[in-house]
C-alpha positions in Angstrom: 0.0 0.0 0.0 2.8 2.4 1.0 4.7 1.6 -2.2 1.6 2.3 -4.4 1.1 5.6 -2.7 4.8 6.5 -3.1 4.7 5.7 -6.8 1.5 7.7 -7.3 3.0 10.6 -5.5 6.1 10.4 -7.6 4.1 10.4 -10.8 2.0 13.4 -9.6 5.1 15.3 -8.8 6.6 14.4 -12.2 3.4 15.6 -13.9 3.5 18.9 -11.9 7.1 19.4 -12.8 6.4 18.9 -16.5 3.5 21.3 -16.4 5.6 23.9 -14.6 8.3 23.6 -17.3 5.7 24.0 -20.0 4.3 27.1 -18.2 7.8 28.5 -17.9 8.3 28.3 -21.7 8.0 31.8 -23.1 7.2 33.2 -26.5 10.8 34.1 -27.0 11.9 30.6 -26.1 9.4 29.2 -28.7 10.7 31.7 -31.3 14.3 30.7 -30.8 13.4 27.0 -30.7 11.5 27.2 -34.0 13.9 29.6 -35.5 10.8 31.5 -36.7 9.0 34.6 -35.6 5.4 35.3 -36.7 4.7 39.0 -37.1 1.5 40.8 -37.9 2.0 43.6 -40.5 -0.3 45.9 -42.4 -0.6 45.4 -46.2 -3.0 48.3 -46.9 -1.2 51.1 -45.2 1.6 52.6 -47.3 4.3 53.5 -46.6 4.2 51.5 -43.3 2.9 48.3 -45.0 1.7 47.4 -48.5 2.1 44.8 -51.2 4.6 45.6 -53.9 4.3 44.7 -57.6 6.0 41.4 -56.9 3.2 40.6 -54.4 5.5 40.8 -51.4 4.9 42.9 -48.3 7.1 46.0 -48.0 7.2 49.3 -46.0 8.4 50.7 -42.8 6.8 48.1 -40.6 8.0 45.3 -42.8 11.6 46.6 -42.6 11.3 46.7 -38.9 10.0 43.1 -38.8 13.0 42.1 -41.0 15.4 44.0 -38.7 14.1 42.2 -35.6 14.2 38.8 -37.2 17.8 39.4 -38.4 18.9 40.5 -34.9 17.3 37.4 -33.4 18.8 35.2 -36.1 15.5 33.7 -37.1 13.2 33.6 -40.2 10.1 35.8 -40.3 6.5 34.9 -41.3 4.3 37.9 -42.1 0.6 37.8 -41.2 -1.5 40.5 -42.8 -3.8 42.3 -40.4 -6.3 45.2 -40.3 -6.8 47.8 -37.5 -9.7 45.7 -36.2 -8.0 42.3 -35.9 -4.4 43.0 -35.0 -4.9 43.0 -31.2 -7.1 39.9 -31.2 -4.5 38.1 -33.3 -1.9 38.9 -30.6 -4.3 37.9 -27.7 -5.0 34.5 -29.3 -1.3 33.9 -30.0 -1.8 33.8 -33.8 1.3 36.0 -34.0 4.3 36.7 -31.7 4.4 40.4 -32.4 2.3 43.1 -33.9 4.2 45.7 -36.0 1.3 47.6 -37.6 1.4 51.3 -36.8 0.1 50.5 -33.3 -0.5 53.4 -31.0 -0.4 53.0 -27.2 -3.2 54.0 -24.9 -4.6 53.0 -21.5 -7.3 50.8 -22.9 -4.9 48.8 -25.0 -2.4 48.5 -22.2 -5.1 46.5 -20.2 -5.0 43.7 -22.8 -1.5 43.7 -24.4 2.0 45.0 -23.6 4.1 47.4 -25.7 7.8 47.8 -26.5 9.5 51.1 -26.9 8.4 53.2 -29.8 10.1 52.5 -33.2 8.5 55.0 -35.6 6.9 58.5 -35.7 3.2 58.7 -36.5 0.3 61.1 -36.1 -3.4 61.1 -36.9 -5.2 64.1 -38.4 -8.3 65.2 -40.3 -7.8 66.0 -44.0 -10.2 67.5 -46.5 -10.4 69.7 -49.6 -9.3 73.3 -49.5 -12.9 74.3 -50.4 -14.2 73.1 -47.0 -13.3 75.2 -43.9 -12.3 72.9 -41.1 -9.9 74.2 -38.4 -10.9 72.1 -35.5 -13.3 69.4 -34.3 -16.2 71.8 -33.8 -16.1 72.5 -37.6 -17.1 68.9 -38.3 -20.6 69.6 -37.1 -23.0 68.5 -39.8 -20.2 67.2 -42.0 -19.3 63.6 -42.9 -16.0 62.1 -42.1 -14.6 58.8 -43.1 -12.6 56.6 -40.7 -11.3 53.0 -40.5 -13.3 51.0 -38.0 -11.4 50.5 -34.7 -8.4 52.6 -35.7 -7.0 55.3 -33.4 -8.7 58.0 -35.5 -12.1 56.4 -34.9 -11.4 56.5 -31.1 -10.1 60.1 -31.0 -13.0 61.4 -33.1 -15.4 59.9 -30.7 -13.8 61.8 -27.8 -13.7 65.3 -29.4 -16.2 65.3 -32.3 -19.5 67.2 -32.1 -22.7 65.1 -31.7 -23.9 66.2 -35.2 -20.8 65.0 -36.9 -21.6 62.2 -39.4 -18.9 59.5 -38.9 -18.9 56.8 -41.6 -16.8 53.7 -40.8 -15.1 51.4 -43.3 -13.4 48.1 -42.7 -9.9 48.9 -43.9 -7.8 51.9 -45.0 -8.2 51.2 -48.7 -12.0 51.4 -48.3 -11.8 54.6 -46.2 -9.6 56.3 -48.8 -11.7 55.1 -51.7 -14.8 56.5 -50.0 -13.2 59.9 -49.7 -11.8 60.0 -53.2 -15.1 59.0 -54.7 -16.9 61.7 -52.8 -18.9 59.5 -50.3 -17.5 61.6 -47.4 -16.5 65.2 -47.2 -13.4 64.7 -45.0 -11.2 61.9 -43.8 -9.4 61.1 -40.6 -6.3 59.0 -41.2 -2.6 58.8 -40.4 -0.5 61.5 -42.0 1.4 58.9 -44.1 -1.8 57.5 -45.6 -3.0 61.0 -46.3 0.3 61.9 -48.0 0.1 58.9 -50.2 -3.6 59.7 -51.1 -2.8 63.3 -51.9 0.1 62.3 -54.1 -2.1 60.0 -56.1 -5.1 62.4 -56.3 -3.7 65.9 -56.8 -7.0 67.0 -58.5 -8.8 66.8 -55.1 -6.7 69.7 -53.6 -6.6 68.0 -50.2 -5.0 69.7 -47.2 -4.2 69.0 -43.6 -7.0 70.4 -41.3 -6.1 69.6 -37.7 -4.3 67.0 -35.7 -6.2 64.4 -33.7 -3.3 62.8 -31.9 0.5 62.5 -31.9 0.9 58.7 -31.7 4.3 57.1 -32.2 4.2 53.5 -33.3 4.9 50.8 -30.8 5.3 47.0 -31.2 2.6 44.9 -29.5 3.5 41.9 -27.4 1.2 39.5 -25.7 0.4 40.3 -22.0 3.1 38.9 -19.7 5.7 38.1 -22.3 8.3 40.2 -20.6 11.3 38.2 -21.9 10.3 38.8 -25.5 9.4 42.5 -24.9 12.7 43.3 -23.2 14.7 41.6 -26.0 12.8 43.6 -28.6 13.5 46.8 -26.6 17.2 45.9 -26.7 17.0 45.6 -30.5 15.1 48.9 -30.9 17.6 50.7 -28.6 20.5 49.4 -30.6 18.9 50.4 -33.9 18.2 53.9 -32.6 21.8 54.3 -31.4 23.2 53.1 -34.7 21.0 55.5 -36.7 19.0 52.7 -38.3 15.6 54.0 -37.2 16.5 57.4 -38.6 17.5 55.9 -41.9 14.4 53.7 -42.0 12.2 56.7 -41.3 14.0 58.9 -43.9 13.4 56.1 -46.5 9.7 55.7 -45.9 8.5 59.0 -44.4 11.0 61.5 -45.7 12.2 62.6 -42.3 14.3 61.1 -39.5 12.6 59.3 -36.6 13.9 61.8 -34.1 13.2 61.5 -30.4 10.8 58.6 -29.6 9.3 57.6 -26.3 10.9 54.6 -24.5 
């Protein structure tokens, strides 16, 4: 009887030890073991992420993903995401990191963790020169297009007047297309997206109206994955010190990254 109890106890302890070891395995450990990191990137948000003529992802965020993979010494697998699904993909562990023009705020910090900032970014309202818009109050009675779930959507909800007509679209291509086709009078997007839109549609005479939020880009990490987050911070700090972030920003945004929050 004693021997059977001893064996049962030993097996239970062995099982507990195995489960503890499994629990101790981190996302970084998994990445290094597989020699592969899965990173969510945008493919509809030039110049941060878009599909080139050879059907391969490219852009600022893609370059950052490549830099991280190279520093870790692993291959990278890109997973295309939209503003609406990038955080759920991280929460459900479909990806190891989200590098997709992700802004940091208190609500998001409740469900995911963030690295240091790696790129400059800001959101603003843009519209034709023929429409007078100098601030949020001037949107009263006017239609404005936004991408559902994006930072612009959230910020407009905080400061926009009740009579503002917000029209939401599922991705940035649809939002831009709605504005270009005249479905909405103004558009709330990131400055980079607006710049790309204005360059392609000079006949619209679009101009910057007012800023919604300065929101540098951060990399999203699953909650509690501190080992991975700290390793990525080391890579970002090294790239900043070596001038790589400035060169990357100059390449895609036409200006250096400058000072970014840690």
